[in-house]
C-alpha angles and dihedrals in degrees: 000000000000109000126165137180111251127187121196128184130234124172091341094309124117113230116203125211146146119252116205100209122216122216104284090222094058095082123225118353132185114262124221117200110203122203123194128224132258113314090358136118140214088280090074091063097040096106092048091047091052092048093049090047091051088051090058105267129127108232135198113191112182146175117245116240105280094014133115129070130240116329092001093063102106103135117091123247141058122279091219090058093056121109137172 
């Protein structure tokens, strides 16, 4: 399985995620963007991301700005500053 770390930017914040890379020779593939639940991280969607990838989808599973706990906190921002 080809998985790589991928940081994106939004409003000056770095957003961390895992990109499950399709075979570059397979042409265009549908992309699934997976969002975790409250106080979670990309680790909570890892099993779903792997299953979708195995089914032939490209997947980006990310941490919201200010989300993630402990060693998984790689996105910028403060959880207490988040809002809907």
